[in-house]
VEXDREN-2710 file (C-alpha; in Angstrom, 1 decimal):
% VEXDREN-2710
k/r/px/py/pz
1/UNK/-174.5/45.6/3.9
2/UNK/-171.7/46.1/6.6
3/UNK/-173.3/42.9/8.4
4/UNK/-173.2/41.0/5.1
5/UNK/-169.4/41.9/4.3
6/UNK/-168.5/41.0/8.1
7/UNK/-170.1/37.5/7.7
8/UNK/-168.3/36.8/4.5
9/UNK/-164.9/37.9/6.1
10/UNK/-165.5/35.7/9.2
11/UNK/-166.3/32.7/6.8
12/UNK/-163.2/33.1/4.8
13/UNK/-161.2/33.3/7.9
14/UNK/-162.7/30.2/9.3
15/UNK/-162.2/28.5/6.1
16/UNK/-158.7/29.3/6.0
17/UNK/-158.3/28.0/9.6
18/UNK/-160.1/24.9/8.9
19/UNK/-157.7/24.1/6.0
20/UNK/-154.8/24.5/8.2
21/UNK/-156.3/22.0/10.6
22/UNK/-156.8/19.5/7.6
23/UNK/-153.2/20.2/6.5
24/UNK/-151.4/19.3/9.7
25/UNK/-151.4/15.7/8.5
26/UNK/-149.0/16.8/5.7
27/UNK/-145.4/15.9/5.7
28/UNK/-143.3/12.7/6.4
29/UNK/-144.2/10.0/8.9
30/UNK/-142.3/7.0/10.2
31/UNK/-143.7/3.9/11.7
32/UNK/-142.6/2.6/15.1
33/UNK/-140.3/0.0/14.1
34/UNK/-138.7/2.6/11.7
35/UNK/-139.1/0.4/8.5
36/UNK/-141.4/2.7/6.6
37/UNK/-141.6/6.4/5.7
38/UNK/-144.7/7.8/4.2
39/UNK/-144.9/11.3/2.8
40/UNK/-148.4/12.7/2.9
41/UNK/-149.4/15.2/0.2
42/UNK/-152.6/17.0/-0.6
43/UNK/-154.1/16.5/-3.9
44/UNK/-157.0/18.7/-4.3
45/UNK/-159.4/18.1/-1.6
46/UNK/-158.1/14.5/-0.7
47/UNK/-154.8/13.3/1.1
48/UNK/-152.6/10.7/-0.1
49/UNK/-149.3/9.1/1.4
50/UNK/-146.5/7.9/-0.9
51/UNK/-143.9/5.5/0.4
52/UNK/-140.6/7.3/0.4
53/UNK/-138.4/4.9/2.3
54/UNK/-138.3/1.4/3.1
55/UNK/-136.0/-0.3/5.4
56/UNK/-135.2/-3.9/6.6
57/UNK/-137.1/-5.6/3.7
58/UNK/-135.8/-8.2/1.1
59/UNK/-135.0/-7.3/-2.2
60/UNK/-138.2/-9.1/-3.3
61/UNK/-140.3/-6.4/-1.5
62/UNK/-138.7/-3.5/-3.3
63/UNK/-141.0/-4.2/-6.1
64/UNK/-145.0/-4.7/-5.9
65/UNK/-144.9/-8.4/-6.5
66/UNK/-148.0/-8.9/-4.4
67/UNK/-150.3/-6.5/-6.1
68/UNK/-153.5/-8.2/-7.8
69/UNK/-153.0/-5.8/-10.7
70/UNK/-150.6/-7.7/-12.6
71/UNK/-149.4/-4.5/-14.5
72/UNK/-148.3/-3.0/-11.1
73/UNK/-146.3/-5.9/-9.9
74/UNK/-143.1/-4.7/-11.5
75/UNK/-143.3/-1.1/-10.1
76/UNK/-140.9/0.0/-7.4
77/UNK/-142.5/0.2/-4.1
78/UNK/-140.6/3.5/-3.2
79/UNK/-142.5/6.2/-4.9
80/UNK/-145.8/4.2/-4.6
81/UNK/-149.0/5.5/-3.2
82/UNK/-149.8/3.6/0.0
83/UNK/-152.5/5.7/1.6
84/UNK/-155.3/7.0/-0.8
85/UNK/-158.0/9.2/-1.0
86/UNK/-158.4/10.5/2.7
87/UNK/-160.8/13.2/3.1
88/UNK/-160.8/15.5/6.3
89/UNK/-163.9/15.5/8.6
90/UNK/-164.0/18.9/10.2
91/UNK/-166.6/17.9/12.8
92/UNK/-164.6/14.8/13.9
93/UNK/-161.3/16.0/13.4
94/UNK/-159.9/13.1/11.4
95/UNK/-159.3/11.8/7.9
96/UNK/-161.8/9.3/6.6
97/UNK/-162.9/7.4/3.7
98/UNK/-159.2/6.6/2.9
99/UNK/-157.8/3.4/1.4
100/UNK/-154.7/1.6/2.9
101/UNK/-152.7/-0.4/0.6
102/UNK/-150.5/-3.4/2.1
103/UNK/-148.0/-4.1/-0.2
104/UNK/-147.0/-7.2/2.0
105/UNK/-150.2/-8.9/0.8
106/UNK/-151.5/-6.9/-2.0
107/UNK/-154.5/-6.2/0.0
108/UNK/-156.4/-2.7/0.3
109/UNK/-158.1/-1.9/3.4
110/UNK/-160.5/1.0/4.4
111/UNK/-158.8/3.5/6.7
112/UNK/-158.9/6.7/8.7
113/UNK/-156.2/8.9/10.1
114/UNK/-156.0/10.9/13.6
115/UNK/-153.4/13.3/14.3
116/UNK/-152.5/14.5/17.8
117/UNK/-149.4/16.5/17.9
118/UNK/-146.4/14.7/16.2
119/UNK/-148.3/11.2/16.5
120/UNK/-150.5/9.6/13.7
121/UNK/-152.8/6.9/14.4
122/UNK/-153.6/4.9/11.2
123/UNK/-156.5/2.7/11.5
124/UNK/-157.5/0.0/8.9
125/UNK/-160.1/-2.6/8.5
126/UNK/-161.3/-4.8/5.7
127/UNK/-164.7/-4.3/4.0
128/UNK/-167.4/-3.9/6.7
129/UNK/-165.6/-5.6/9.3
130/UNK/-164.7/-2.5/11.5
131/UNK/-164.8/-4.4/14.7
132/UNK/-161.7/-6.0/13.5
133/UNK/-159.8/-2.9/12.9
134/UNK/-156.0/-2.7/13.4
135/UNK/-154.2/0.6/14.5
136/UNK/-150.6/1.7/13.4
137/UNK/-148.8/4.5/15.3
138/UNK/-146.7/6.8/13.3
139/UNK/-144.2/9.6/14.3
140/UNK/-143.6/13.0/12.4
141/UNK/-140.3/12.9/11.0
142/UNK/-138.6/16.2/12.1
END
């Protein structure tokens, strides 16, 4: 019985530590040209990033005019979810299976996120064309 109790305590402690690793993506991130700030939030078991600041864009881009969903074209980009449905992979230490919405062209890309210290790498690719992936670097907002 003592051994069983010990195993339960260890598994709860390990689960708490793994959750902390997954949550290190939380917070505000700014891209390298300082034009966008994304706030990453946890929503149940998935992570999403909301655009909270948009700098240097024309007024046209303040609305989601390129969205393929006609009903969303009048929504304000600030406050809109841009990174969606990312799931933390404990073994590979990154967030995967996410979607990245590009408001500049209305396309949605498959994505993953890797965090090392205060640097985040967002990798996106369209469909199965992972060999044409593109990386963006982001820095944690202090």
